[in-house]
Steps between C-alpha positions, in 0.01 A plus 500: 500500500634842404579742785232750378236225499588403855500861611162576336345184640620572846375863477163379377450281806423804710287666238212268442204714627325686216476818700871494594586434136301798389659726762840379375411599140439846630763537773814320371529731188423802720775404748750446215409834346513682837848366566615610155366844585664506843828395348458765229456758777842434648740762376745344266785748560584865533239781436357537152752609239791321663630162406406211750590129535218399264526788243692303252225224476291704263518826320268729298126420534579192700683692769217493744529122508855518648377419850492239772187355378633420153819361645335268747244402243778390277639284775161355578446424133816286500333286765198455284721414194667227704163348596330531158585701186130540402400618853802736480352656183161541666667658809715722286185640330321552839810650642515757214141587564575556859796721412284704256231521762745630765638747256148622405388528864814701592443731207131538581579705822182355660692433822861383580555166330638350816172593684279345229717189497490469885129523505462240227752275673324512838155454367607208272681322785192536719308327214751235472490413877122513495504254205716270690284531811208390280717212343606396854863457395804718558653694204773285324759766552500439877647165419742612224563858400546415134122446475474881508624474133312186433157664559517717180630199300215293632251743359695531173498121457119499510501760224738303297284183550189681390678628183635161425862607562737253673703635785 
């Protein structure tokens, strides 16, 4: 059995209840997105106009993406690549959407990005724990922290199955 199959199977054991699954379809992507936004909010170097440690990653119109969110997503995506190249592609697309969402929210000026992200993060985790209370089982990440990254892949694998794409 491939490692990804074993991880998805083990993760699925504590996600059998239909309500908990529905909550996860909402909250897992929101948590992932909120983490991207929180990481985006961490200053990547000196004040605007000066070169910082991440300034050389991108230039021109891609310069806003030279930040901690992009860097840590690249590292995270390597984990997904090692588990499953098709799931890597799906997570890459979702990660790009999250980065674009963070960039758009920051530019909107509605509120500080970190504040929006923190609110989403807290509400989504409340939802997750409520779902697990309904399920009657502890969240998988309490057993193994890597399940924090398996949650999004678990959802992605369902999308792949529905589309007839092997993972």
